[in-house]
C-alpha positions as YAML, in Angstrom:
chain: A
units: angstrom
residues:
- id: 1
  name: MET
  ca: [38.60, 11.90, -12.52]
- id: 2
  name: ALA
  ca: [38.06, 8.52, -12.71]
- id: 3
  name: MET
  ca: [35.60, 6.71, -15.26]
- id: 4
  name: ALA
  ca: [32.75, 4.77, -14.39]
- id: 5
  name: SER
  ca: [32.91, 1.17, -14.59]
- id: 6
  name: PRO
  ca: [30.49, -0.68, -16.56]
- id: 7
  name: MET
  ca: [28.88, -2.17, -13.46]
- id: 8
  name: GLN
  ca: [28.30, 1.45, -12.01]
- id: 9
  name: GLU
  ca: [26.73, 2.72, -15.20]
- id: 10
  name: SER
  ca: [24.73, -0.18, -15.15]
- id: 11
  name: LEU
  ca: [23.39, 0.45, -11.62]
- id: 12
  name: THR
  ca: [22.94, 4.01, -12.54]
- id: 13
  name: THR
  ca: [20.60, 2.88, -15.19]
- id: 14
  name: ILE
  ca: [18.70, 0.50, -13.12]
- id: 15
  name: ALA
  ca: [18.49, 3.36, -10.57]
- id: 16
  name: LYS
  ca: [17.24, 5.69, -12.93]
- id: 17
  name: GLU
  ca: [14.87, 3.31, -14.30]
- id: 18
  name: VAL
  ca: [13.50, 2.19, -10.90]
- id: 19
  name: LEU
  ca: [13.30, 5.93, -9.92]
- id: 20
  name: ASP
  ca: [11.31, 6.83, -13.07]
- id: 21
  name: LEU
  ca: [8.38, 4.71, -11.52]
- id: 22
  name: TRP
  ca: [8.04, 7.36, -8.47]
- id: 23
  name: TRP
  ca: [4.56, 8.44, -9.94]
- id: 24
  name: LEU
  ca: [3.37, 4.81, -8.69]
- id: 25
  name: TRP
  ca: [3.69, 5.74, -5.07]
- id: 26
  name: VAL
  ca: [2.11, 9.01, -5.38]
- id: 27
  name: VAL
  ca: [-1.15, 7.55, -7.32]
- id: 28
  name: LYS
  ca: [-1.42, 4.64, -4.70]
- id: 29
  name: GLY
  ca: [-1.03, 7.46, -2.10]
- id: 30
  name: ILE
  ca: [-3.56, 9.71, -3.73]
- id: 31
  name: LEU
  ca: [-6.27, 6.67, -3.86]
- id: 32
  name: ALA
  ca: [-5.67, 6.28, -0.27]
- id: 33
  name: VAL
  ca: [-6.03, 9.43, 0.73]
- id: 34
  name: ALA
  ca: [-9.33, 9.82, -1.32]
- id: 35
  name: PHE
  ca: [-10.36, 6.49, 0.34]
- id: 36
  name: GLY
  ca: [-9.66, 7.82, 3.95]
- id: 37
  name: VAL
  ca: [-11.37, 11.37, 3.30]
- id: 38
  name: ALA
  ca: [-14.49, 9.59, 1.76]
- id: 39
  name: ALA
  ca: [-14.66, 7.58, 5.04]
- id: 40
  name: TRP
  ca: [-14.08, 10.49, 7.51]
- id: 41
  name: VAL
  ca: [-16.48, 12.80, 5.23]
- id: 42
  name: TRP
  ca: [-19.57, 10.58, 4.68]
- id: 43
  name: PRO
  ca: [-19.39, 8.19, 7.60]
- id: 44
  name: GLY
  ca: [-23.06, 7.37, 6.65]
- id: 45
  name: LEU
  ca: [-22.29, 5.86, 3.51]
- id: 46
  name: THR
  ca: [-23.92, 2.64, 3.25]
- id: 47
  name: ILE
  ca: [-21.85, -0.54, 3.80]
- id: 48
  name: THR
  ca: [-22.45, -1.27, 0.20]
- id: 49
  name: THR
  ca: [-21.06, 1.64, -0.91]
- id: 50
  name: LEU
  ca: [-17.85, 1.48, 1.61]
- id: 51
  name: ILE
  ca: [-17.68, -2.15, 0.03]
- id: 52
  name: TRP
  ca: [-17.40, -0.76, -3.40]
- id: 53
  name: VAL
  ca: [-15.27, 2.27, -2.76]
- id: 54
  name: LEU
  ca: [-12.89, -0.42, -0.53]
- id: 55
  name: GLY
  ca: [-12.85, -3.06, -3.35]
- id: 56
  name: ALA
  ca: [-11.92, -0.51, -6.05]
- id: 57
  name: TYR
  ca: [-9.19, 0.60, -3.86]
- id: 58
  name: ILE
  ca: [-8.02, -3.04, -3.41]
- id: 59
  name: VAL
  ca: [-7.71, -3.75, -6.90]
- id: 60
  name: ALA
  ca: [-5.97, -0.52, -7.82]
- id: 61
  name: ASP
  ca: [-3.48, -0.94, -5.41]
- id: 62
  name: GLY
  ca: [-2.74, -4.77, -6.51]
- id: 63
  name: VAL
  ca: [-2.87, -3.75, -9.92]
- id: 64
  name: LEU
  ca: [-0.20, -1.45, -9.21]
- id: 65
  name: ASP
  ca: [2.21, -4.06, -7.22]
- id: 66
  name: VAL
  ca: [1.87, -6.72, -9.97]
- id: 67
  name: VAL
  ca: [2.93, -3.55, -12.46]
- id: 68
  name: GLY
  ca: [5.92, -3.14, -9.83]
- id: 69
  name: MET
  ca: [6.77, -6.56, -9.99]
- id: 70
  name: PHE
  ca: [7.44, -6.62, -13.45]
- id: 71
  name: ALA
  ca: [9.06, -2.70, -13.28]
- id: 72
  name: PHE
  ca: [11.27, -3.03, -10.25]
- id: 73
  name: GLY
  ca: [14.16, -5.06, -11.90]
- id: 74
  name: ASP
  ca: [16.77, -4.30, -9.13]
- id: 75
  name: LEU
  ca: [14.42, -6.28, -6.49]
- id: 76
  name: SER
  ca: [15.54, -9.84, -5.69]
- id: 77
  name: TRP
  ca: [13.76, -12.64, -7.62]
- id: 78
  name: GLY
  ca: [11.90, -13.68, -3.93]
- id: 79
  name: ARG
  ca: [10.86, -9.95, -3.47]
- id: 80
  name: ARG
  ca: [9.56, -9.64, -7.02]
- id: 81
  name: VAL
  ca: [7.52, -12.81, -6.74]
- id: 82
  name: LEU
  ca: [6.28, -11.93, -3.27]
- id: 83
  name: LEU
  ca: [4.97, -8.41, -4.61]
- id: 84
  name: GLY
  ca: [3.23, -10.35, -7.53]
- id: 85
  name: LEU
  ca: [1.40, -12.53, -5.33]
- id: 86
  name: TRP
  ca: [0.51, -9.80, -2.93]
- id: 87
  name: GLY
  ca: [-1.06, -7.93, -5.89]
- id: 88
  name: LEU
  ca: [-2.87, -10.91, -7.21]
- id: 89
  name: ALA
  ca: [-4.22, -11.43, -3.76]
- id: 90
  name: GLN
  ca: [-5.42, -7.91, -3.42]
- id: 91
  name: ILE
  ca: [-6.78, -8.10, -6.90]
- id: 92
  name: VAL
  ca: [-8.69, -11.09, -5.99]
- id: 93
  name: GLY
  ca: [-9.65, -9.82, -2.76]
- id: 94
  name: GLY
  ca: [-11.23, -6.83, -4.31]
- id: 95
  name: ILE
  ca: [-13.17, -8.68, -6.98]
- id: 96
  name: VAL
  ca: [-14.67, -10.87, -4.20]
- id: 97
  name: ILE
  ca: [-15.56, -7.84, -2.07]
- id: 98
  name: TRP
  ca: [-17.57, -6.50, -5.25]
- id: 99
  name: PHE
  ca: [-19.40, -9.41, -6.00]
- id: 100
  name: ALA
  ca: [-20.05, -10.53, -2.25]
- id: 101
  name: PRO
  ca: [-21.39, -7.54, -0.77]
- id: 102
  name: GLY
  ca: [-23.99, -9.15, 1.13]
- id: 103
  name: LEU
  ca: [-20.91, -10.48, 3.35]
- id: 104
  name: GLY
  ca: [-22.18, -8.06, 6.54]
- id: 105
  name: ALA
  ca: [-20.59, -5.44, 8.06]
- id: 106
  name: VAL
  ca: [-18.73, -7.53, 10.61]
- id: 107
  name: THR
  ca: [-17.45, -10.00, 8.06]
- id: 108
  name: LEU
  ca: [-16.37, -7.01, 6.28]
- id: 109
  name: MET
  ca: [-14.29, -5.36, 9.19]
- id: 110
  name: VAL
  ca: [-12.75, -9.01, 9.51]
- id: 111
  name: ILE
  ca: [-11.41, -8.99, 6.13]
- id: 112
  name: ILE
  ca: [-10.55, -5.11, 6.38]
- id: 113
  name: GLY
  ca: [-8.90, -6.19, 9.43]
- id: 114
  name: VAL
  ca: [-7.00, -9.25, 8.24]
- id: 115
  name: TRP
  ca: [-5.87, -6.94, 5.26]
- id: 116
  name: ALA
  ca: [-4.65, -4.20, 7.61]
- id: 117
  name: LEU
  ca: [-2.62, -6.33, 9.85]
- id: 118
  name: SER
  ca: [-0.93, -8.12, 6.49]
- id: 119
  name: VAL
  ca: [0.06, -5.05, 5.14]
- id: 120
  name: GLY
  ca: [1.22, -3.72, 8.34]
- id: 121
  name: ILE
  ca: [3.52, -6.74, 8.75]
- id: 122
  name: PHE
  ca: [4.74, -6.45, 5.45]
- id: 123
  name: LEU
  ca: [5.71, -2.84, 5.89]
- id: 124
  name: VAL
  ca: [7.37, -3.79, 9.40]
- id: 125
  name: VAL
  ca: [9.70, -6.58, 7.75]
- id: 126
  name: SER
  ca: [10.40, -4.70, 4.71]
- id: 127
  name: ALA
  ca: [11.44, -1.70, 6.54]
- id: 128
  name: PHE
  ca: [14.30, -3.97, 7.91]
- id: 129
  name: THR
  ca: [15.49, -5.30, 4.48]
- id: 130
  name: SER
  ca: [17.95, -4.07, 2.37]
- id: 131
  name: ASP
  ca: [15.90, -3.71, -0.77]
- id: 132
  name: GLY
  ca: [12.52, -3.22, 1.11]
- id: 133
  name: HIS
  ca: [12.27, 0.76, 1.66]
- id: 134
  name: LEU
  ca: [9.22, 2.35, 0.42]
- id: 135
  name: MET
  ca: [10.00, 5.23, 2.52]
- id: 136
  name: LYS
  ca: [12.50, 6.21, 5.56]
- id: 137
  name: PRO
  ca: [12.64, 2.97, 7.51]
- id: 138
  name: TRP
  ca: [11.41, 4.15, 10.98]
- id: 139
  name: LEU
  ca: [8.40, 5.87, 9.05]
- id: 140
  name: GLN
  ca: [7.72, 2.92, 7.09]
- id: 141
  name: ALA
  ca: [8.07, 0.79, 10.43]
- id: 142
  name: LEU
  ca: [5.79, 2.95, 12.38]
- id: 143
  name: LEU
  ca: [2.92, 2.78, 9.41]
- id: 144
  name: GLY
  ca: [3.13, -0.90, 9.62]
- id: 145
  name: ILE
  ca: [2.76, -0.93, 13.33]
- id: 146
  name: LEU
  ca: [-0.09, 1.27, 12.73]
- id: 147
  name: GLY
  ca: [-1.53, -1.19, 10.46]
- id: 148
  name: ALA
  ca: [-0.92, -4.10, 12.00]
- id: 149
  name: VAL
  ca: [-2.58, -2.78, 15.14]
- id: 150
  name: SER
  ca: [-5.63, -1.32, 13.33]
- id: 151
  name: GLY
  ca: [-6.04, -5.08, 12.05]
- id: 152
  name: ILE
  ca: [-5.83, -6.69, 14.95]
- id: 153
  name: TYR
  ca: [-8.57, -4.10, 16.65]
- id: 154
  name: LEU
  ca: [-10.77, -4.71, 13.65]
- id: 155
  name: VAL
  ca: [-10.02, -8.76, 13.68]
- id: 156
  name: VAL
  ca: [-10.96, -8.84, 17.47]
- id: 157
  name: ASN
  ca: [-13.65, -6.36, 17.91]
- id: 158
  name: PRO
  ca: [-15.21, -6.30, 14.55]
- id: 159
  name: GLY
  ca: [-18.73, -5.23, 15.55]
- id: 160
  name: ALA
  ca: [-17.88, -2.74, 18.39]
- id: 161
  name: GLY
  ca: [-18.60, 0.11, 16.24]
- id: 162
  name: ILE
  ca: [-19.18, -0.12, 12.67]
- id: 163
  name: LEU
  ca: [-18.74, 3.81, 12.60]
- id: 164
  name: GLY
  ca: [-15.68, 3.55, 14.70]
- id: 165
  name: SER
  ca: [-14.18, 0.95, 12.35]
- id: 166
  name: ILE
  ca: [-14.63, 2.94, 9.31]
- id: 167
  name: TRP
  ca: [-13.03, 6.12, 10.84]
- id: 168
  name: ILE
  ca: [-9.94, 4.26, 11.86]
- id: 169
  name: LEU
  ca: [-9.77, 2.49, 8.52]
- id: 170
  name: GLY
  ca: [-10.12, 6.32, 7.50]
- id: 171
  name: LEU
  ca: [-7.52, 7.48, 9.30]
- id: 172
  name: LEU
  ca: [-5.10, 4.38, 8.32]
- id: 173
  name: ALA
  ca: [-5.82, 5.32, 4.77]
- id: 174
  name: ILE
  ca: [-4.85, 8.78, 4.98]
- id: 175
  name: VAL
  ca: [-1.49, 8.16, 6.94]
- id: 176
  name: TRP
  ca: [-0.75, 5.72, 4.51]
- id: 177
  name: GLY
  ca: [-1.44, 7.78, 1.61]
- id: 178
  name: VAL
  ca: [0.53, 10.80, 2.85]
- id: 179
  name: GLY
  ca: [3.44, 8.14, 3.66]
- id: 180
  name: GLN
  ca: [3.32, 7.18, 0.10]
- id: 181
  name: ILE
  ca: [2.77, 10.67, -1.69]
- id: 182
  name: VAL
  ca: [6.19, 11.74, 0.27]
- id: 183
  name: SER
  ca: [7.84, 8.57, -0.61]
- id: 184
  name: GLY
  ca: [7.12, 9.09, -4.25]
- id: 185
  name: PHE
  ca: [8.30, 12.72, -4.51]
- id: 186
  name: GLN
  ca: [11.38, 11.60, -2.58]
- id: 187
  name: LEU
  ca: [12.05, 9.20, -5.21]
- id: 188
  name: ARG
  ca: [11.31, 12.12, -7.80]
- id: 189
  name: SER
  ca: [14.04, 14.25, -6.23]
- id: 190
  name: LEU
  ca: [16.30, 11.15, -6.17]
- id: 191
  name: ARG
  ca: [16.00, 10.83, -9.62]
- id: 192
  name: GLY
  ca: [16.55, 14.12, -10.56]
- id: 193
  name: ALA
  ca: [19.81, 14.19, -8.60]
- id: 194
  name: LEU
  ca: [20.97, 10.98, -10.79]
- id: 195
  name: GLY
  ca: [20.39, 13.53, -13.85]
...
């Protein structure tokens, strides 16, 4: 059996380090599912409570993306910067949502719509790149399309029914969260296979 070259050993080490972070996807997925379930189980939550819960999720997601920027050494420099900027934008957005709860329900739905559209576009684009896969490319693209369509709906029609918008947001969060949890455990399995 041929010995591994130093380059192969280095790539294996990098892959193990990245795969050791499988839990980031699981944590983000659990947070998303919890938010989605809350939106479905308690749709009558006051808009202020929804704002606080959404703000907390967006900030947590942003923090995990910033952590990922530093932790994923195998991503290209441009992708790391993009991930970091996206994480910072989410942190700022979540904080703005917390400190400006008087924005109103319609404005909140537009903000959520823009966020869902942005995440959807990011997922679709990164599904077709060599280092942007968070999960199986077809599933990532499907979730991205779902996010983009939901985002467009919320931006174009924010006042059509806050309850319906909350349910759409909840469904989107649950689907996205399940996708992230599945991806996290797939990464964990890959890590186990590397030894």
